N, C-alpha and C positions, 0 to 999 in steps of 0.2 A: 952214603956220603956223610962224612963227619962235619961237624959245625965249622971247623977250620977251613973246609973246602967250599963252604957256602960264601960266595962273595957278592957284594952289591952289584958288580958288573954283570955277573952271570944271572942274577935275579932280574936285573933290568932287561937283559936280552930275552929272558923267558917271558917277562911281561909283554914286551913288544911282539913276541911270537903269537901271543893269544889276544892281544889288544891292539886294534888299529885306530880306534877313535882318539883323536887328539885331546878331547875333553876328558876322557877316562884316564888317559896317561897323565894329564895335569892333575886330576883328582888323586891318582896314585902317588904322585910326587908330593902333593900337599899333605896327604895322610902320612907318608914316610917322614916328612919333616916334623910334623907334629908329634909323631910317635918318638922320634929321636929327642925332641925337646922335652917331652915328659920323662923319658928315661934319664935324662940329665938332671931334671928337677928332683927325681928320686935318688940322685947321687950314685947311679949305676956306673960300672966300669965301661970303658969305651967299647969292648967287645959286645957287651949287653946292649949298648946304645945302637950299635950296628945291627944286631939281631932284631931289636924292636923296629928299626927302620925298614929292614928287609920285609918283615911281616906286614908293615904298613904298605910298602910298595906293592906287595903281591896280594893284598887282601881281596881285590876284585878280579883276580886272575881268570876266573871262569865266567865272569858276568857277561861279557860281550858275545862270546861264542856259544855259551850254554845258559842263557838267561833263565830258562825253566829249571835248571839244576844248580842255580847259584848257591854257593856255600856247601855244595854236595860234590860236584864234579871236581872241585879243587883237590879233594883228597886223592883221587886217582892221578891227577896231573902231577901233583907234588910228590906222591909216592914214587911214580915212574921216574922222577928226576932226583930221587934220593934224599928228599928233605925229611928231617926228623919229625916225629909225632908232635913235639912241642909247637913247631911252626904251623903244622896242619890244623891242630886243634884250635890254636889261637885264631887262625883265619876263619875256621868254621864258626867259632863262637860269636863273630860279629853279626851272624844271621839269627841270633837267639830270639825266639818268639816272633820272628818275621818269616823265615823260611825253614827253620829247624828248631830243635830243643837242646842244642849244645850251649849250656849256660856258661857265661864268662865267670871263671873262678879266680884265676891269677890276675895280679895287678895289670900286667900287659894286656890281657884279654879285655879287662874292664875299660882300660883306656881306649883301645881300638873300638870297642862297642860304642863308647860315648862320643868319640871325636869324628867318626866316619861321617855321620849325618851332619854334624856341626860344621865340618870343613865345607860341605856343600852349601849350607846356609850362609856362612861367612863369605864364600866366593860370590854367591848371588847378591849379597849386600854390597860387596866391593865393586862389582860390575856396574851397579846402578849409580855409584857415586860419580860426581863430575871428574874426580881425579882418576877413576878406575884403578885405585891403588889401595893396598893393604897398609901402606906406611903410616897413613894418618887415620886409620880406621879405629874407632872407639867402641868399647863394650856397649855403651848406651845406644849407638846406632844399630847394633845387632839386636839388642833387646827390643828396640822400637819396632823393627821389622818382625821379630819373633812373635809379637802380639798380633800382627796382621796375618790371620790364618790363610788369607788368599795369596799372600806373598810366599813364593817358593813352596806351594802347597804340597808338593811331592816329598818334602823333607819331613821326616817323622820326628816331631819335637818330643813326643812321649819317650822315644828311645833315648834321646839325649838326657831328658830328666831322669829316666830310670838309671841310666849309666852314672849320672852324677850322684845318685843315691848309693849305687853300688860302690863308688869310689869314696863316698862320704866326703865329698868336696862341694864347695859352694859353686853354683852354676856360673855366676859372674866370673869367678876365678878361672874356671875351666874355659870359658869363652875368651877371657883375656890371654891365657896361656896358649890357647889354640891360635889366636891371631898372631902372637909372637912367634910361634913355631912356623906358621905359614909365611911370615915376613921373610924368613931366611931363604925361601925359594920364590919370592914374589916375582922375580924376573923370569924364571923358568916357567911359571904358571901364568904369565902374562898379566900380573896384577901389581906392577910397580909404577904404573902411571905413565910409562913412556910409550905405550902402544897407541 
């Protein structure tokens, strides 16, 4: 399959074929939105923005059905669906030092590696707020909860810090931009305060 044949619609259908959990689909939508936001921050063309988004959308494609083979089974699945190596490797790389040794090299891979866990932390913080909204969420609120190791203890903060170093970006800036990216899909992921 050529890159021009890879559409967001087809990617979303593929995600839904392998992922039934509503929370995992919302996580995929959040990561997609943040990946697109960072691609735009880097001044990339719209076709690259779409590619980054699709990679974010599919990053946990094998997680629900093949938890023991996470970031490994995805190669077989995406190869069978004609996805190019660039997509597959980027998705594999978000498991670096967790489930594999595929190191994030390209900017896109480093962003995915960094923001995957971070979107989970931001979601957890937003859910606890009286507003249940991302709209008024501040970096300081996320940083406060970051320091409470018992809060969202399954979130690997070291991965986020390592990713920030890879990107050579300030952690507060990454948190701020991740919140902004997630705000664009706040309604779809149930964090716009109206639920």
